[in-house]
Structures are given as structure tokens and as C-alpha cells.
C-alpha positions in Angstrom: 0.0 -0.2 0.0 1.3 3.7 -0.4 3.1 5.1 2.4 1.2 7.1 4.9 2.5 10.3 3.6 2.0 9.7 -0.3 -1.3 7.7 -0.1 -2.5 5.6 -3.1 -1.5 6.7 -6.6 -2.3 4.2 -9.2 -4.7 1.3 -8.9 -5.3 -1.9 -10.9 -8.7 -3.5 -10.3 -8.8 -7.0 -11.9 -12.0 -9.4 -12.3 -12.2 -13.0 -13.5 -14.9 -15.5 -13.6 -15.2 -19.0 -15.2 -17.3 -19.2 -18.2 -21.0 -20.4 -18.1 -21.7 -24.1 -18.2 -21.9 -25.4 -22.0 -25.3 -24.7 -23.7 -26.2 -22.1 -20.9 -26.2 -18.3 -21.7 -23.0 -16.3 -21.3 -22.3 -14.8 -17.7 -21.4 -11.1 -18.3 -19.9 -9.3 -15.3 -19.1 -5.8 -15.6 -16.6 -3.6 -13.3 -17.9 -0.3 -12.8 -16.5 2.8 -10.8 -18.5 5.8 -9.9 -16.8 9.2 -8.9 -18.3 11.4 -6.2 -17.6 15.1 -5.3 -17.2 16.6 -1.8 -20.6 18.4 -2.5 -22.3 15.1 -3.3 -20.4 12.4 -1.6 -23.5 10.2 -1.8 -26.5 9.5 -4.5 -26.0 9.3 -8.1 -22.2 9.8 -9.2 -20.7 12.8 -10.9 -19.8 10.3 -13.9 -19.3 6.3 -14.1 -16.8 4.3 -16.0 -18.1 1.1 -17.4 -18.7 -0.9 -20.5 -15.4 -0.3 -22.4 -15.3 3.3 -21.5 -13.0 5.8 -19.6 -13.4 9.0 -17.7 -13.5 12.3 -19.3 -10.2 13.3 -18.2 -8.6 9.8 -18.8 -7.7 9.1 -15.1 -10.1 5.9 -15.0 -9.8 3.7 -18.0 -11.6 0.2 -18.5 -8.8 -1.5 -20.3 -10.3 -5.0 -20.9 -14.3 -5.9 -21.2 -15.2 -9.5 -21.5 -18.8 -10.8 -22.1 -18.0 -14.6 -21.4 -15.4 -15.1 -18.7 -13.3 -16.9 -21.5 -9.7 -16.7 -21.7 -6.5 -16.6 -19.6 -6.1 -14.4 -16.7 -8.4 -11.7 -15.9 -11.6 -11.1 -17.9 -11.8 -7.2 -16.9 -9.3 -4.9 -15.8 -9.6 -1.1 -14.8 -7.1 1.4 -14.1 -7.5 4.3 -11.7 -5.1 7.2 -11.7 -6.2 8.7 -8.2 -2.9 10.8 -8.3 -4.3 12.5 -11.4 -8.0 12.8 -10.6 -9.3 16.5 -10.3 -9.6 17.9 -6.7 -13.2 18.2 -6.8 -13.6 14.5 -6.7 -13.1 13.0 -3.2 -14.6 9.7 -3.5 -14.5 6.6 -6.0 -16.4 3.6 -5.7 -15.5 0.3 -7.3 -18.4 -2.4 -8.0 -19.5 -5.2 -10.2 -22.6 -5.7 -11.9 -23.9 -8.7 -13.7 -25.6 -8.2 -16.9 -29.2 -9.7 -16.8 -30.1 -11.5 -20.0 -32.2 -14.7 -19.4 -33.7 -14.3 -15.9 -31.7 -13.1 -13.0 -28.4 -14.2 -12.3 -26.7 -13.8 -8.9 -23.1 -14.0 -7.9 -23.6 -17.3 -6.1 -24.3 -18.9 -9.5 -21.6 -17.7 -11.3 -18.5 -19.8 -11.4 -15.7 -18.5 -9.4 -16.1 -14.9 -9.5 -12.9 -13.1 -8.1 -11.6 -9.6 -7.8 -8.4 -8.1 -6.8 -7.4 -4.5 -6.1 -3.7 -3.8 -6.2 -1.1 -0.8 -6.4 2.0 -1.8 -8.0 2.9 -5.3 -6.1 0.7 -4.4 -3.2 -2.6 -6.1 -2.9 -5.1 -4.0 -1.2 -8.0 -6.4 -1.4 -9.4 -9.3 -3.0 -13.0 -10.6 -2.9 -14.9 -14.1 -4.0 -18.3 -12.5 -3.7 -19.1 -15.0 -0.8 -20.4 -12.0 1.4 -23.1 -11.2 -1.5 -24.1 -14.5 -3.3 -27.8 -13.3 -3.4 -26.8 -10.0 -5.1 -26.8 -9.1 -8.8 -24.3 -6.2 -8.2 -22.1 -5.0 -5.5 -19.7 -2.2 -4.5 -16.5 -4.0 -3.1 -13.9 -1.0 -2.5 -14.0 2.8 -1.9 -11.2 5.1 -2.3 -11.5 8.4 -0.5 -9.4 11.6 -0.4 -8.1 12.7 3.1 -8.1 16.3 3.8 -4.3 16.7 2.9 -5.2 15.3 -0.6 -4.1 11.9 0.1 -6.0 9.0 -1.3 -6.9 5.8 1.1 -8.7 2.8 0.3 -11.1 0.8 2.4 -13.4 -2.4 2.1 -16.9 -1.5 1.2 -18.8 -4.6 0.5 -22.7 -3.9 -0.2 -24.8 -6.1 -2.3 -27.6 -5.1 -4.1 -30.5 -7.5 -5.3 -32.6 -7.3 -8.3 -30.8 -4.5 -10.2 -29.4 -4.3 -13.6 -26.0 -2.7 -14.3 -27.6 0.8 -15.4 -29.7 0.8 -12.2 -26.5 -0.3 -9.9 -24.5 2.7 -11.5 -26.9 5.1 -10.5 -27.7 3.5 -7.0 -23.9 2.3 -6.0 -23.0 5.6 -4.0 -26.3 5.4 -1.8 -25.8 6.3 1.8 
């Protein structure tokens, strides 16, 4: 983790899961980051990064977007350059939502979902979604700017049931 005086700077968030069983619809999990300002730290985010997009200033980028969980290594990757994020932003939530195609799919029904949050070689957190098996979306971590401008991280696991990815993006910052 970043030193006490420097805080966090460049973060990688990596999501992987196993493909759905043969003949079943694909499982599509999506990394989502929401940014919040000091004036509005809860509620709808100032902006979202998801679905093969990036932040307006290029500080948060979705580098890889899988729709099936097939392939080697991670299926989705997001980079957050917190040290470059504008001073107006004081909170960034990171979460995962399951695209709902046929019926409702929960994390407990997805084979081996796993998320890692790292800075350089330091692992800040990892999740297996065991805390939210009945959820269709979940926030997992929160980056927050301290008064001196230093970014820190804390676990923030909160499951959402019966929400799609778009609804989750607007609700993920609720108090």
C-alpha cells in the first residue's frame, strides 16, 4: 500500500470468472467505477466508468471488457490514476454488476468470480463474492481523499439485489 504520507496513486482492479456451463447463456460481469464530489459524496455519481469506457479526463480507464469470462488471466481490468484525478473528486466507488439477460443471475450462480485490487505489487483487497451470493451487483471497495489530498482505500462490500448494471451505476453511491 502507498506510504502514509504519499497515499495511493495508480490502482489496478482485476475481475475474473469462469465461463457459464456449456449450452447455458453467457455470464457477463462488468466492472463499474463511480466518482463523487465533496458536494455530493452519496447518491448518483458525478460520472461512471463502465462498458468499455473511460473517464472524461482519462484518469479511470476500463482496459479490458469480457462478455463471457473466457480466456486466460483476468477478464476485465480497470486502471484508476487517483493522483491525477481532479481536486473536486473525493470518493471513488468500485463495484461489479452482472448483465441480466435470461432471468436473474446472482453472484452465487457465477462460477468462481474473483476480484483483486492492487497498487504496484501490493494487494489492497481481494473478493470472492461470498459475502453477497444473492446479489446481482455489489460495491466492493471505496477510495477516498483525505483532507490533505492523500488517497486511501477501505473495504466497502454492499450487495444489491434485483438491479441491472445501469440501475446499479446510479444507486451504488447511496448512503
